[in-house]
N, C-alpha and C positions, 0 to 999 in steps of 0.2 A: 202313486209317485207316495215311497215310503220314508216315513214320518221319525225323527229322532226319539233314536231312543229310550229317552230324560224327558221327554214330554209326556203328559198321562193322553192315554184316550177322551176323547169325550165321557160325559154316562148317555145318556140318550143321542147313538148314531143315524139312527131310523127316523128321527124326525129332522130334515133342511131347514124347518122353519122355528131352531129351537131359540137362538136370535131375537128373534119378536117378543118369548116369553117372557115378564115384568120380575123383577127381583123381587127375593124371596122376604127381605122383604124395604120396603117401598121407603125414599128417599122423601123426607119432605122440606121443599128451594127452606122456606121460612125457616125454618130449623138448624139448615144448614148455617143458611149463614150467621144463622145467630148463634152457631157455637163457634165458629168460622172467625164471629168477632170478636168475641167474646177470647177467646187465644190469641188471637192477635194484643189487642191486649196489655193479655197476659205477658205476647211474652215480650213484648216496652216497654211493660214497667219492669223488664227484666233487666232486658237492653239498656235505661238508661239509669237502673241502679247499678251497672257494674260499671259502665262508663263515666259513672260523677266522679270517683279519685280521681283515673286519667285526668280529671283537667285541673289540678294541682297537685298527686303525687311522680314522681319524678318518675321521667321512662325506664333510670338506670336504676335506680330501687328495687333490687332484690324481694323479693318471699321472708329471708331471714334481718335485711335491710341494711346489705352488702352492698358495694358500690360497685356498677358494670360498667363505667362508663370509663372510658380510653383520652380524656383531658382529663384535667385539673378541674378540682370544685371546691370553694369555700368549708364544704357540709359534710367533706372528707375527712373522716375519722383513723387512722392508722395506726390499732394495737398493735400486731403482730406484722414484723417485717414480714413483704413476701405475699403476708393473704391481703383479700380482696380491704380494701376500708369500711367500715361502720359508718352509713347516709348517716349524718343527724341532724337533717332537713329534719323540718315541720311537712306533716303534708298537710296545713295550714295556708302555705305560699306560693306565691308565681314562685316554682324553681328554677326556672330560665336564669333571674337576676342573679343568684346564685353560682353560672357556671362564667365561668374565665377563662374569656376569648382573645 
């Protein structure tokens, strides 16, 4: 059977029992679990920190504090006609109360 040209040849194809060899650097399951738990804690903290502003910050406010909504809001301030409104809302309030429905 022909091998794919991009597939590297096995290092030692003479011995069919190469799969039984232990890894060059043995894995300690306890240390692996500890490392994975630490990584999970780090990523959980990053995720929680990133999600916190989304609880009060208006989802229509972009990075330049411009409003991207397609509906009126009392926190919109139009400085220049034809440009996106500037969001004057506080990120410490519940933005949903400002929406005009």
